[in-house]
Biopython code that builds the backbone (N, CA, C, O; Angstrom):
import numpy as np
from Bio.PDB.StructureBuilder import StructureBuilder

atoms = [
    (1, "MET", "N", (18.638, -6.330, 5.309)),
    (1, "MET", "CA", (17.592, -5.675, 4.655)),
    (1, "MET", "C", (18.003, -4.209, 4.364)),
    (1, "MET", "O", (18.586, -3.546, 5.222)),
    (2, "ARG", "N", (17.695, -3.721, 3.161)),
    (2, "ARG", "CA", (18.063, -2.376, 2.785)),
    (2, "ARG", "C", (16.797, -1.591, 2.432)),
    (2, "ARG", "O", (15.971, -2.043, 1.639)),
    (3, "THR", "N", (16.665, -0.442, 3.018)),
    (3, "THR", "CA", (15.509, 0.391, 2.670)),
    (3, "THR", "C", (16.035, 1.796, 2.274)),
    (3, "THR", "O", (17.039, 2.263, 2.811)),
    (4, "ILE", "N", (15.356, 2.435, 1.351)),
    (4, "ILE", "CA", (15.660, 3.770, 0.913)),
    (4, "ILE", "C", (14.391, 4.563, 0.995)),
    (4, "ILE", "O", (13.351, 4.104, 0.522)),
    (5, "THR", "N", (14.433, 5.742, 1.581)),
    (5, "THR", "CA", (13.198, 6.557, 1.714)),
    (5, "THR", "C", (13.233, 7.711, 0.751)),
    (5, "THR", "O", (14.219, 8.447, 0.708)),
    (6, "LEU", "N", (12.200, 7.890, -0.012)),
    (6, "LEU", "CA", (12.050, 8.994, -0.941)),
    (6, "LEU", "C", (10.722, 9.696, -0.648)),
    (6, "LEU", "O", (9.802, 9.097, -0.091)),
    (7, "ARG", "N", (10.638, 10.941, -1.020)),
    (7, "ARG", "CA", (9.371, 11.673, -0.877)),
    (7, "ARG", "C", (8.863, 12.027, -2.255)),
    (7, "ARG", "O", (9.644, 12.429, -3.117)),
    (8, "PHE", "N", (7.561, 11.886, -2.481)),
    (8, "PHE", "CA", (6.957, 12.312, -3.733)),
    (8, "PHE", "C", (5.599, 12.865, -3.456)),
    (8, "PHE", "O", (5.035, 12.648, -2.383)),
    (9, "CYS", "N", (5.057, 13.592, -4.433)),
    (9, "CYS", "CA", (3.772, 14.257, -4.370)),
    (9, "CYS", "C", (3.772, 15.331, -3.272)),
    (9, "CYS", "O", (4.701, 15.462, -2.475)),
    (10, "SER", "N", (2.692, 16.073, -3.286)),
    (10, "SER", "CA", (2.580, 17.165, -2.305)),
    (10, "SER", "C", (2.157, 16.681, -0.940)),
    (10, "SER", "O", (2.277, 17.428, 0.031)),
    (11, "ASP", "N", (1.666, 15.459, -0.822)),
    (11, "ASP", "CA", (1.227, 14.958, 0.451)),
    (11, "ASP", "C", (2.335, 14.261, 1.236)),
    (11, "ASP", "O", (2.065, 13.598, 2.237)),
    (12, "LYS", "N", (3.593, 14.411, 0.780)),
    (12, "LYS", "CA", (4.737, 13.871, 1.483)),
    (12, "LYS", "C", (4.639, 12.370, 1.749)),
    (12, "LYS", "O", (4.998, 11.876, 2.818)),
    (13, "HIS", "N", (4.154, 11.693, 0.768)),
    (13, "HIS", "CA", (4.098, 10.210, 0.808)),
    (13, "HIS", "C", (5.516, 9.707, 0.774)),
    (13, "HIS", "O", (6.304, 10.175, -0.048)),
    (14, "GLU", "N", (5.875, 8.780, 1.623)),
    (14, "GLU", "CA", (7.230, 8.220, 1.594)),
    (14, "GLU", "C", (7.255, 6.923, 0.858)),
    (14, "GLU", "O", (6.472, 6.015, 1.137)),
    (15, "LEU", "N", (8.169, 6.836, -0.100)),
    (15, "LEU", "CA", (8.396, 5.577, -0.841)),
    (15, "LEU", "C", (9.580, 4.877, -0.212)),
    (15, "LEU", "O", (10.621, 5.485, 0.037)),
    (16, "HIS", "N", (9.408, 3.598, 0.040)),
    (16, "HIS", "CA", (10.494, 2.795, 0.599)),
    (16, "HIS", "C", (10.849, 1.690, -0.389)),
    (16, "HIS", "O", (9.972, 1.158, -1.070)),
    (17, "TYR", "N", (12.100, 1.351, -0.466)),
    (17, "TYR", "CA", (12.551, 0.256, -1.286)),
    (17, "TYR", "C", (12.974, -0.858, -0.319)),
    (17, "TYR", "O", (13.625, -0.593, 0.692)),
    (18, "PHE", "N", (12.604, -2.090, -0.632)),
    (18, "PHE", "CA", (12.849, -3.231, 0.266)),
    (18, "PHE", "C", (13.618, -4.286, -0.491)),
    (18, "PHE", "O", (13.217, -4.688, -1.584)),
    (19, "ASN", "N", (14.728, -4.744, 0.082)),
    (19, "ASN", "CA", (15.516, -5.799, -0.505)),
    (19, "ASN", "C", (16.064, -6.700, 0.616)),
    (19, "ASN", "O", (16.772, -6.237, 1.510)),
    (20, "SER", "N", (15.734, -7.947, 0.548)),
    (20, "SER", "CA", (16.185, -8.917, 1.564)),
    (20, "SER", "C", (16.643, -10.171, 0.837)),
    (20, "SER", "O", (16.014, -10.602, -0.130)),
    (21, "LYS", "N", (17.759, -10.762, 1.313)),
    (21, "LYS", "CA", (18.241, -11.975, 0.714)),
    (21, "LYS", "C", (17.210, -13.129, 0.888)),
    (21, "LYS", "O", (17.086, -14.012, 0.038)),
    (22, "LYS", "N", (16.497, -13.077, 2.001)),
    (22, "LYS", "CA", (15.563, -14.130, 2.323)),
    (22, "LYS", "C", (14.249, -13.999, 1.587)),
    (22, "LYS", "O", (13.754, -14.980, 1.034)),
    (23, "GLN", "N", (13.664, -12.791, 1.567)),
    (23, "GLN", "CA", (12.371, -12.607, 0.926)),
    (23, "GLN", "C", (12.457, -12.118, -0.496)),
    (23, "GLN", "O", (11.560, -12.411, -1.287)),
    (24, "GLY", "N", (13.477, -11.396, -0.859)),
    (24, "GLY", "CA", (13.591, -10.873, -2.203)),
    (24, "GLY", "C", (13.479, -9.361, -2.253)),
    (24, "GLY", "O", (13.628, -8.683, -1.236)),
    (25, "GLU", "N", (13.212, -8.834, -3.451)),
    (25, "GLU", "CA", (13.165, -7.384, -3.634)),
    (25, "GLU", "C", (11.762, -6.916, -3.987)),
    (25, "GLU", "O", (11.121, -7.462, -4.885)),
    (26, "LEU", "N", (11.298, -5.908, -3.278)),
    (26, "LEU", "CA", (10.029, -5.247, -3.601)),
    (26, "LEU", "C", (10.347, -3.913, -4.282)),
    (26, "LEU", "O", (11.293, -3.224, -3.898)),
    (27, "ASP", "N", (9.570, -3.561, -5.270)),
    (27, "ASP", "CA", (9.798, -2.304, -5.977)),
    (27, "ASP", "C", (9.651, -1.136, -5.020)),
    (27, "ASP", "O", (10.529, -0.279, -4.915)),
    (28, "PHE", "N", (8.503, -1.120, -4.312)),
    (28, "PHE", "CA", (8.232, -0.031, -3.356)),
    (28, "PHE", "C", (7.452, -0.557, -2.193)),
    (28, "PHE", "O", (6.845, -1.627, -2.251)),
    (29, "ALA", "N", (7.478, 0.220, -1.124)),
    (29, "ALA", "CA", (6.559, -0.011, 0.027)),
    (29, "ALA", "C", (6.168, 1.380, 0.529)),
    (29, "ALA", "O", (7.013, 2.268, 0.638)),
    (30, "ILE", "N", (4.902, 1.558, 0.828)),
    (30, "ILE", "CA", (4.418, 2.804, 1.376)),
    (30, "ILE", "C", (3.699, 2.551, 2.665)),
    (30, "ILE", "O", (3.350, 1.414, 2.979)),
    (31, "VAL", "N", (3.473, 3.616, 3.424)),
    (31, "VAL", "CA", (2.647, 3.539, 4.613)),
    (31, "VAL", "C", (1.385, 4.301, 4.296)),
    (31, "VAL", "O", (1.429, 5.500, 4.019)),
    (32, "GLN", "N", (0.253, 3.611, 4.335)),
    (32, "GLN", "CA", (-1.017, 4.233, 4.020)),
    (32, "GLN", "C", (-1.980, 4.023, 5.193)),
    (32, "GLN", "O", (-2.328, 2.887, 5.515)),
    (33, "ASN", "N", (-2.399, 5.092, 5.815)),
    (33, "ASN", "CA", (-3.264, 5.030, 6.975)),
    (33, "ASN", "C", (-2.654, 4.172, 8.117)),
    (33, "ASN", "O", (-3.348, 3.432, 8.815)),
    (34, "GLY", "N", (-1.350, 4.314, 8.259)),
    (34, "GLY", "CA", (-0.643, 3.574, 9.317)),
    (34, "GLY", "C", (-0.354, 2.139, 9.008)),
    (34, "GLY", "O", (0.116, 1.416, 9.887)),
    (35, "VAL", "N", (-0.611, 1.683, 7.795)),
    (35, "VAL", "CA", (-0.401, 0.306, 7.409)),
    (35, "VAL", "C", (0.602, 0.228, 6.250)),
    (35, "VAL", "O", (0.517, 1.031, 5.321)),
    (36, "VAL", "N", (1.540, -0.710, 6.283)),
    (36, "VAL", "CA", (2.528, -0.878, 5.226)),
    (36, "VAL", "C", (1.839, -1.592, 4.052)),
    (36, "VAL", "O", (1.176, -2.615, 4.224)),
    (37, "ILE", "N", (2.018, -1.022, 2.866)),
    (37, "ILE", "CA", (1.471, -1.615, 1.639)),
    (37, "ILE", "C", (2.626, -1.764, 0.651)),
    (37, "ILE", "O", (3.203, -0.766, 0.218)),
    (38, "PRO", "N", (2.965, -3.000, 0.293)),
    (38, "PRO", "CA", (4.002, -3.204, -0.735)),
    (38, "PRO", "C", (3.396, -2.945, -2.112)),
    (38, "PRO", "O", (2.212, -3.182, -2.347)),
    (39, "ILE", "N", (4.264, -2.439, -3.035)),
    (39, "ILE", "CA", (3.840, -2.110, -4.386)),
    (39, "ILE", "C", (4.794, -2.783, -5.375)),
    (39, "ILE", "O", (6.009, -2.603, -5.284)),
    (40, "GLU", "N", (4.266, -3.536, -6.293)),
    (40, "GLU", "CA", (5.075, -4.119, -7.366)),
    (40, "GLU", "C", (4.617, -3.492, -8.663)),
    (40, "GLU", "O", (3.423, -3.254, -8.847)),
    (41, "VAL", "N", (5.526, -3.224, -9.550)),
    (41, "VAL", "CA", (5.212, -2.667, -10.907)),
    (41, "VAL", "C", (5.607, -3.722, -11.930)),
    (41, "VAL", "O", (6.765, -4.132, -11.999)),
    (42, "LYS", "N", (4.649, -4.148, -12.709)),
    (42, "LYS", "CA", (4.884, -5.187, -13.720)),
    (42, "LYS", "C", (4.448, -4.695, -15.052)),
    (42, "LYS", "O", (3.322, -4.215, -15.186)),
    (43, "SER", "N", (5.309, -4.792, -16.080)),
    (43, "SER", "CA", (4.947, -4.302, -17.404)),
    (43, "SER", "C", (4.609, -5.418, -18.385)),
    (43, "SER", "O", (4.037, -5.167, -19.446)),
    (44, "GLY", "N", (4.959, -6.638, -18.031)),
    (44, "GLY", "CA", (4.700, -7.761, -18.969)),
    (44, "GLY", "C", (3.398, -8.455, -18.725)),
    (44, "GLY", "O", (2.624, -8.085, -17.842)),
    (45, "LYS", "N", (3.164, -9.485, -19.535)),
    (45, "LYS", "CA", (1.932, -10.250, -19.422)),
    (45, "LYS", "C", (1.924, -11.190, -18.215)),
    (45, "LYS", "O", (0.863, -11.642, -17.783)),
    (46, "ASN", "N", (3.080, -11.476, -17.686)),
    (46, "ASN", "CA", (3.248, -12.379, -16.536)),
    (46, "ASN", "C", (3.203, -11.580, -15.224)),
    (46, "ASN", "O", (3.992, -11.830, -14.313)),
    (47, "TYR", "N", (2.278, -10.620, -15.138)),
    (47, "TYR", "CA", (2.215, -9.726, -13.950)),
    (47, "TYR", "C", (1.756, -10.412, -12.688)),
    (47, "TYR", "O", (1.939, -9.871, -11.598)),
    (48, "GLU", "N", (1.156, -11.604, -12.801)),
    (48, "GLU", "CA", (0.676, -12.275, -11.595)),
    (48, "GLU", "C", (1.791, -13.073, -10.906)),
    (48, "GLU", "O", (1.563, -13.657, -9.847)),
    (49, "ARG", "N", (2.937, -13.102, -11.470)),
    (49, "ARG", "CA", (4.072, -13.814, -10.900)),
    (49, "ARG", "C", (4.938, -12.811, -10.162)),
    (49, "ARG", "O", (5.541, -11.939, -10.786)),
    (50, "HIS", "N", (5.007, -12.920, -8.855)),
    (50, "HIS", "CA", (5.822, -11.976, -8.035)),
    (50, "HIS", "C", (6.230, -12.700, -6.774)),
    (50, "HIS", "O", (5.551, -12.628, -5.750)),
    (51, "ASN", "N", (7.336, -13.389, -6.859)),
    (51, "ASN", "CA", (7.820, -14.215, -5.753)),
    (51, "ASN", "C", (8.117, -13.438, -4.477)),
    (51, "ASN", "O", (7.732, -13.838, -3.378)),
    (52, "ALA", "N", (8.807, -12.323, -4.652)),
    (52, "ALA", "CA", (9.189, -11.525, -3.480)),
    (52, "ALA", "C", (7.950, -11.003, -2.735)),
    (52, "ALA", "O", (7.899, -10.999, -1.505)),
    (53, "LEU", "N", (6.964, -10.567, -3.510)),
    (53, "LEU", "CA", (5.731, -10.059, -2.901)),
    (53, "LEU", "C", (5.012, -11.180, -2.135)),
    (53, "LEU", "O", (4.539, -10.976, -1.017)),
    (54, "SER", "N", (4.942, -12.331, -2.737)),
    (54, "SER", "CA", (4.336, -13.490, -2.018)),
    (54, "SER", "C", (5.110, -13.817, -0.747)),
    (54, "SER", "O", (4.519, -14.098, 0.295)),
    (55, "ASN", "N", (6.406, -13.779, -0.839)),
    (55, "ASN", "CA", (7.241, -14.088, 0.377)),
    (55, "ASN", "C", (6.986, -13.094, 1.478)),
    (55, "ASN", "O", (6.871, -13.491, 2.637)),
    (56, "VAL", "N", (6.890, -11.792, 1.159)),
    (56, "VAL", "CA", (6.659, -10.776, 2.188)),
    (56, "VAL", "C", (5.279, -10.894, 2.783)),
    (56, "VAL", "O", (5.102, -10.722, 3.989)),
    (57, "LEU", "N", (4.271, -11.195, 1.927)),
    (57, "LEU", "CA", (2.925, -11.338, 2.461)),
    (57, "LEU", "C", (2.776, -12.543, 3.368)),
    (57, "LEU", "O", (1.873, -12.579, 4.204)),
    (58, "ASN", "N", (3.650, -13.534, 3.218)),
    (58, "ASN", "CA", (3.560, -14.719, 4.029)),
    (58, "ASN", "C", (4.268, -14.625, 5.364)),
    (58, "ASN", "O", (4.157, -15.538, 6.183)),
    (59, "VAL", "N", (5.012, -13.514, 5.612)),
    (59, "VAL", "CA", (5.669, -13.321, 6.900)),
    (59, "VAL", "C", (4.690, -12.666, 7.878)),
    (59, "VAL", "O", (4.387, -11.478, 7.774)),
    (60, "SER", "N", (4.213, -13.451, 8.808)),
    (60, "SER", "CA", (3.163, -12.953, 9.713)),
    (60, "SER", "C", (3.658, -11.797, 10.610)),
    (60, "SER", "O", (2.862, -10.935, 10.981)),
    (61, "ASN", "N", (4.938, -11.767, 10.958)),
    (61, "ASN", "CA", (5.467, -10.690, 11.787)),
    (61, "ASN", "C", (5.403, -9.320, 11.135)),
    (61, "ASN", "O", (5.409, -8.303, 11.827)),
    (62, "TYR", "N", (5.342, -9.283, 9.805)),
    (62, "TYR", "CA", (5.296, -7.989, 9.109)),
    (62, "TYR", "C", (3.939, -7.330, 9.180)),
    (62, "TYR", "O", (3.837, -6.130, 8.925)),
    (63, "ASP", "N", (2.889, -8.064, 9.517)),
    (63, "ASP", "CA", (1.525, -7.504, 9.565)),
    (63, "ASP", "C", (1.167, -6.755, 8.280)),
    (63, "ASP", "O", (0.654, -5.638, 8.336)),
    (64, "ILE", "N", (1.434, -7.362, 7.136)),
    (64, "ILE", "CA", (1.080, -6.834, 5.846)),
    (64, "ILE", "C", (-0.120, -7.652, 5.312)),
    (64, "ILE", "O", (-0.003, -8.862, 5.117)),
    (65, "PHE", "N", (-1.216, -7.021, 5.089)),
    (65, "PHE", "CA", (-2.442, -7.729, 4.792)),
    (65, "PHE", "C", (-2.885, -7.589, 3.319)),
    (65, "PHE", "O", (-3.714, -8.369, 2.851)),
    (66, "GLU", "N", (-2.353, -6.631, 2.611)),
    (66, "GLU", "CA", (-2.661, -6.481, 1.190)),
    (66, "GLU", "C", (-1.511, -5.812, 0.444)),
    (66, "GLU", "O", (-0.614, -5.220, 1.043)),
    (67, "ALA", "N", (-1.566, -5.924, -0.866)),
    (67, "ALA", "CA", (-0.489, -5.333, -1.692)),
    (67, "ALA", "C", (-1.097, -4.791, -2.972)),
    (67, "ALA", "O", (-2.164, -5.235, -3.398)),
    (68, "TYR", "N", (-0.417, -3.828, -3.585)),
    (68, "TYR", "CA", (-0.819, -3.294, -4.888)),
    (68, "TYR", "C", (0.177, -3.812, -5.949)),
    (68, "TYR", "O", (1.391, -3.840, -5.745)),
    (69, "VAL", "N", (-0.397, -4.211, -7.067)),
    (69, "VAL", "CA", (0.451, -4.603, -8.230)),
    (69, "VAL", "C", (-0.013, -3.719, -9.381)),
    (69, "VAL", "O", (-1.139, -3.845, -9.863)),
    (70, "LEU", "N", (0.872, -2.822, -9.816)),
    (70, "LEU", "CA", (0.578, -1.965, -10.969)),
    (70, "LEU", "C", (0.943, -2.721, -12.203)),
    (70, "LEU", "O", (2.054, -3.243, -12.303)),
    (71, "CYS", "N", (0.025, -2.798, -13.163)),
    (71, "CYS", "CA", (0.244, -3.626, -14.366)),
    (71, "CYS", "C", (-0.439, -3.013, -15.558)),
    (71, "CYS", "O", (-1.054, -1.953, -15.445)),
    (72, "ASN", "N", (-0.341, -3.669, -16.711)),
    (72, "ASN", "CA", (-0.993, -3.216, -17.924)),
    (72, "ASN", "C", (-2.341, -3.924, -18.160)),
    (72, "ASN", "O", (-2.723, -4.167, -19.305)),
    (73, "ASP", "N", (-3.019, -4.236, -17.129)),
    (73, "ASP", "CA", (-4.309, -4.908, -17.221)),
    (73, "ASP", "C", (-5.361, -4.105, -16.495)),
    (73, "ASP", "O", (-5.081, -3.020, -15.984)),
    (74, "ASN", "N", (-6.549, -4.622, -16.448)),
    (74, "ASN", "CA", (-7.658, -3.943, -15.771)),
    (74, "ASN", "C", (-7.591, -4.113, -14.282)),
    (74, "ASN", "O", (-6.815, -4.918, -13.767)),
    (75, "LEU", "N", (-8.420, -3.341, -13.580)),
    (75, "LEU", "CA", (-8.538, -3.448, -12.124)),
    (75, "LEU", "C", (-9.080, -4.799, -11.752)),
    (75, "LEU", "O", (-10.078, -5.242, -12.321)),
    (76, "SER", "N", (-8.443, -5.471, -10.804)),
    (76, "SER", "CA", (-8.947, -6.745, -10.272)),
    (76, "SER", "C", (-8.381, -6.955, -8.891)),
    (76, "SER", "O", (-7.385, -6.346, -8.500)),
    (77, "VAL", "N", (-9.050, -7.844, -8.152)),
    (77, "VAL", "CA", (-8.604, -8.211, -6.839)),
    (77, "VAL", "C", (-8.538, -9.725, -6.773)),
    (77, "VAL", "O", (-9.504, -10.426, -7.075)),
    (78, "LYS", "N", (-7.380, -10.207, -6.372)),
    (78, "LYS", "CA", (-7.191, -11.680, -6.244)),
    (78, "LYS", "C", (-6.565, -11.889, -4.865)),
    (78, "LYS", "O", (-5.385, -11.621, -4.637)),
    (79, "GLY", "N", (-7.410, -12.379, -3.958)),
    (79, "GLY", "CA", (-6.922, -12.582, -2.590)),
    (79, "GLY", "C", (-6.578, -11.255, -1.943)),
    (79, "GLY", "O", (-7.399, -10.338, -1.917)),
    (80, "ASN", "N", (-5.376, -11.153, -1.426)),
    (80, "ASN", "CA", (-4.941, -9.909, -0.800)),
    (80, "ASN", "C", (-4.099, -9.034, -1.715)),
    (80, "ASN", "O", (-3.397, -8.137, -1.249)),
    (81, "ARG", "N", (-4.171, -9.302, -3.054)),
    (81, "ARG", "CA", (-3.457, -8.514, -4.039)),
    (81, "ARG", "C", (-4.445, -7.722, -4.885)),
    (81, "ARG", "O", (-5.378, -8.277, -5.464)),
    (82, "ILE", "N", (-4.218, -6.407, -4.944)),
    (82, "ILE", "CA", (-5.042, -5.522, -5.701)),
    (82, "ILE", "C", (-4.278, -5.150, -6.974)),
    (82, "ILE", "O", (-3.242, -4.488, -6.906)),
    (83, "TYR", "N", (-4.786, -5.574, -8.128)),
    (83, "TYR", "CA", (-4.137, -5.310, -9.420)),
    (83, "TYR", "C", (-4.728, -4.026, -9.974)),
    (83, "TYR", "O", (-5.939, -3.922, -10.168)),
    (84, "LEU", "N", (-3.863, -3.046, -10.228)),
    (84, "LEU", "CA", (-4.293, -1.730, -10.728)),
    (84, "LEU", "C", (-3.605, -1.424, -12.047)),
    (84, "LEU", "O", (-2.426, -1.736, -12.214)),
    (85, "PRO", "N", (-4.324, -0.817, -12.989)),
    (85, "PRO", "CA", (-3.641, -0.308, -14.173)),
    (85, "PRO", "C", (-2.640, 0.726, -13.780)),
    (85, "PRO", "O", (-2.863, 1.479, -12.832)),
    (86, "ILE", "N", (-1.548, 0.784, -14.479)),
    (86, "ILE", "CA", (-0.418, 1.688, -14.101)),
    (86, "ILE", "C", (-0.913, 3.129, -13.937)),
    (86, "ILE", "O", (-0.465, 3.827, -13.027)),
    (87, "TYR", "N", (-1.829, 3.588, -14.801)),
    (87, "TYR", "CA", (-2.269, 4.956, -14.707)),
    (87, "TYR", "C", (-2.976, 5.285, -13.402)),
    (87, "TYR", "O", (-3.151, 6.464, -13.094)),
    (88, "MET", "N", (-3.393, 4.283, -12.617)),
    (88, "MET", "CA", (-4.089, 4.522, -11.350)),
    (88, "MET", "C", (-3.133, 4.853, -10.215)),
    (88, "MET", "O", (-3.561, 5.095, -9.086)),
    (89, "LEU", "N", (-1.843, 4.864, -10.512)),
    (89, "LEU", "CA", (-0.850, 5.296, -9.507)),
    (89, "LEU", "C", (-1.191, 6.598, -8.907)),
    (89, "LEU", "O", (-0.963, 6.794, -7.713)),
    (90, "MET", "N", (-1.738, 7.529, -9.680)),
    (90, "MET", "CA", (-2.064, 8.857, -9.210)),
    (90, "MET", "C", (-3.150, 8.852, -8.140)),
    (90, "MET", "O", (-3.323, 9.859, -7.454)),
    (91, "PHE", "N", (-3.888, 7.759, -7.973)),
    (91, "PHE", "CA", (-4.935, 7.685, -6.962)),
    (91, "PHE", "C", (-4.464, 7.099, -5.638)),
    (91, "PHE", "O", (-5.246, 7.004, -4.693)),
    (92, "ILE", "N", (-3.215, 6.712, -5.559)),
    (92, "ILE", "CA", (-2.664, 6.167, -4.327)),
    (92, "ILE", "C", (-2.142, 7.338, -3.477)),
    (92, "ILE", "O", (-1.135, 7.956, -3.821)),
    (93, "HIS", "N", (-2.818, 7.631, -2.389)),
    (93, "HIS", "CA", (-2.424, 8.752, -1.542)),
    (93, "HIS", "C", (-2.293, 8.271, -0.094)),
    (93, "HIS", "O", (-2.875, 7.261, 0.301)),
    (94, "SER", "N", (-1.535, 9.004, 0.658)),
    (94, "SER", "CA", (-1.529, 8.733, 2.059)),
    (94, "SER", "C", (-2.547, 9.657, 2.732)),
    (94, "SER", "O", (-2.693, 10.824, 2.368)),
    (95, "HIS", "N", (-3.234, 9.106, 3.710)),
    (95, "HIS", "CA", (-4.255, 9.857, 4.404)),
    (95, "HIS", "C", (-3.893, 9.796, 5.874)),
    (95, "HIS", "O", (-3.700, 8.705, 6.412)),
    (96, "PRO", "N", (-3.798, 10.912, 6.522)),
    (96, "PRO", "CA", (-3.503, 10.837, 7.989)),
    (96, "PRO", "C", (-4.675, 10.257, 8.733)),
    (96, "PRO", "O", (-5.832, 10.385, 8.332)),
    (97, "LYS", "N", (-4.339, 9.617, 9.827)),
    (97, "LYS", "CA", (-5.415, 9.050, 10.630)),
    (97, "LYS", "C", (-6.237, 10.214, 11.212)),
    (97, "LYS", "O", (-5.681, 11.228, 11.635)),
    (98, "PRO", "N", (-7.546, 10.052, 11.224)),
    (98, "PRO", "CA", (-8.397, 11.143, 11.739)),
    (98, "PRO", "C", (-8.140, 11.328, 13.226)),
    (98, "PRO", "O", (-7.891, 10.374, 13.963)),
    (99, "LYS", "N", (-8.210, 12.602, 13.646)),
    (99, "LYS", "CA", (-8.075, 12.902, 15.081)),
    (99, "LYS", "C", (-9.277, 12.418, 15.807)),
    (99, "LYS", "O", (-10.362, 12.323, 15.232)),
    (100, "LYS", "N", (-9.105, 12.101, 17.086)),
    (100, "LYS", "CA", (-10.225, 11.686, 17.890)),
    (100, "LYS", "C", (-11.197, 12.842, 17.992)),
    (100, "LYS", "O", (-10.821, 13.965, 18.328)),
    (101, "GLN", "N", (-12.445, 12.553, 17.698)),
    (101, "GLN", "CA", (-13.482, 13.617, 17.770)),
    (101, "GLN", "C", (-14.395, 13.379, 18.934)),
    (101, "GLN", "O", (-14.727, 12.248, 19.290)),
    (102, "ILE", "N", (-14.791, 14.491, 19.519)),
    (102, "ILE", "CA", (-15.748, 14.445, 20.643)),
    (102, "ILE", "C", (-17.029, 15.053, 20.160)),
    (102, "ILE", "O", (-17.034, 16.192, 19.694)),
    (103, "TYR", "N", (-18.103, 14.338, 20.256)),
    (103, "TYR", "CA", (-19.414, 14.837, 19.830)),
    (103, "TYR", "C", (-20.223, 15.263, 21.013)),
    (103, "TYR", "O", (-20.224, 14.604, 22.052)),
    (104, "THR", "N", (-20.907, 16.359, 20.859)),
    (104, "THR", "CA", (-21.871, 16.807, 21.911)),
    (104, "THR", "C", (-23.203, 17.069, 21.222)),
    (104, "THR", "O", (-23.265, 17.539, 20.086)),
    (105, "LEU", "N", (-24.229, 16.758, 21.930)),
    (105, "LEU", "CA", (-25.591, 17.011, 21.384)),
    (105, "LEU", "C", (-26.237, 18.132, 22.203)),
    (105, "LEU", "O", (-26.163, 18.170, 23.431)),
    (106, "ASP", "N", (-26.855, 19.014, 21.481)),
    (106, "ASP", "CA", (-27.609, 20.103, 22.114)),
    (106, "ASP", "C", (-29.058, 19.661, 22.201)),
    (106, "ASP", "O", (-29.767, 19.661, 21.194)),
    (107, "LEU", "N", (-29.502, 19.289, 23.378)),
    (107, "LEU", "CA", (-30.869, 18.803, 23.623)),
    (107, "LEU", "C", (-31.731, 19.857, 24.347)),
    (107, "LEU", "O", (-32.781, 19.529, 24.900)),
    (108, "THR", "N", (-31.287, 21.100, 24.338)),
    (108, "THR", "CA", (-32.028, 22.127, 25.088)),
    (108, "THR", "C", (-33.399, 22.406, 24.520)),
    (108, "THR", "O", (-34.267, 22.880, 25.253)),
    (109, "GLU", "N", (-33.636, 22.136, 23.250)),
    (109, "GLU", "CA", (-34.913, 22.373, 22.639)),
    (109, "GLU", "C", (-35.933, 21.266, 22.954)),
    (109, "GLU", "O", (-37.128, 21.445, 22.717)),
    (110, "LEU", "N", (-35.487, 20.172, 23.464)),
    (110, "LEU", "CA", (-36.387, 19.074, 23.846)),
    (110, "LEU", "C", (-36.909, 19.324, 25.248)),
    (110, "LEU", "O", (-36.125, 19.523, 26.176)),
    (111, "LYS", "N", (-38.223, 19.316, 25.411)),
    (111, "LYS", "CA", (-38.776, 19.563, 26.740)),
    (111, "LYS", "C", (-39.806, 18.560, 27.069)),
    (111, "LYS", "O", (-40.388, 18.606, 28.152)),
]
sb = StructureBuilder()
sb.init_structure("model")
sb.init_model(0)
sb.init_chain("A")
sb.init_seg("    ")
for serial, (resi, resn, name, xyz) in enumerate(atoms, 1):
    if name == "N":
        sb.init_residue(resn, " ", resi, " ")
    sb.init_atom(name, np.array(xyz, "f"), 0.0, 1.0, " ", f" {name:<3s}", serial, name[0])
structure = sb.get_structure()
């Protein structure tokens, strides 16, 4: 398996490239909220055909539960694949996990 790490955008989102003889090649993989999300980019009408993506989603050890497919069609969801128009790439951001918060209530006014 070969991976390449790149940084893009101001939020230091890391892009990974995945290539395996067994599963195939993914265009990109990102980590979003601590979860790996594969991304495929399809420009043709046959955007629902993505063998490598299906192979990777079927490997239970990878714990990958959904994927993004950027295409020239409208927004849709089919199973665990989210199809996004290519222009929506700008809305894919990494968000750090929120820090554990401790809440306190001031009940001094209750008598």
